[in-house]
N, C-alpha and C positions, 0 to 999 in steps of 0.2 A: 858283308856288304859290298857294293860294287864301289871302285874308286871313279870318282868323276872329276873333272876339269872344268873351271870356270875362270873367265876374265871377269874382274869385278874392278869397276872405275869408282872411286870415291871422291866425292865434291863438297866442299866446304872450306873451311880454315884448315887446310890438311898441310900444307908445306911450311917449313921452317918450325915446326912444333915436334920434332922428333917422331912424326908418325912411321916413317920407314921403318926405324929400328923398333919401335913399339911393336908393328906389325911382324917383323921377323921374330922377336922375343917370343911373341904368343904362338907363333907358327911352328917355330921349333918345339916349345912347351906342348902343344897340341899333337904335332906329328903331321904338319901339312907341308908339301914339296911346292916348291914354283919360285917366284920372286916379285919383288915389288919395286916400283921406281915412280918419281915424279914424271909428270907430262909438262909439255911446254905449256899447256893452258890452264896451268896452276891446280891441277887435279893430282889424284894419287892413283896409279893402275896397278894392280896386281893379278898375277896368275896363280891360281891356287888349284892343287891337287891331293886329292885325299879322299876316304870315305864319305858317304854323303852327310852324316851327323857330324863328322868332324869339320866339314866344310860349313854346316850351319854353325857350328860353334864359333868359327874364327870371323864369319860374315858378322854375329851377333857382337862380337869383340870389337871390330872395326868400327861398327855402327857408332861405338860410344867414343873410341881413339884414346889416345893420350891426354894428360892433364890439360894442355893448352889449345887443342883442338876443338874444332867445332864441325861436327860431320851433318850436311844437309841432306845428302841421298848416297845411297850405294845401289849401283845398278850392276847385275849379274847376267853375264850371257856364258851360258854353256856352251863349251868347246867339243866338237866331235871326236876329235881324236887327242889320245893322251900323249904327253910330251915327255913323260918318263923323267921328271926332273930326280936329281939325286939328293937333294937338300933344299934350302931356302936360302934365297941371296937378296941382298939389297943392292940394286944396282944404280949406281951414282950418275 
């Protein structure tokens, strides 16, 4: 299956609830490359690269989020080019 690249914007109660570390643990477990970071407007942004079925799996997981989060919306934007990330990072 082809490797795809997506930017995801996750909205809701997603900062201060361990969302980035949760996303990294799940991405590492599944085999997704990229990064996750907080945005200035209170959302979380993730760049996700991997096989399409794995992308669907991680998106499903972030829709649920960690225990104290409330995810209201996940917007996906397919990226034209691959960034060829080596691993998955949390950007502080």
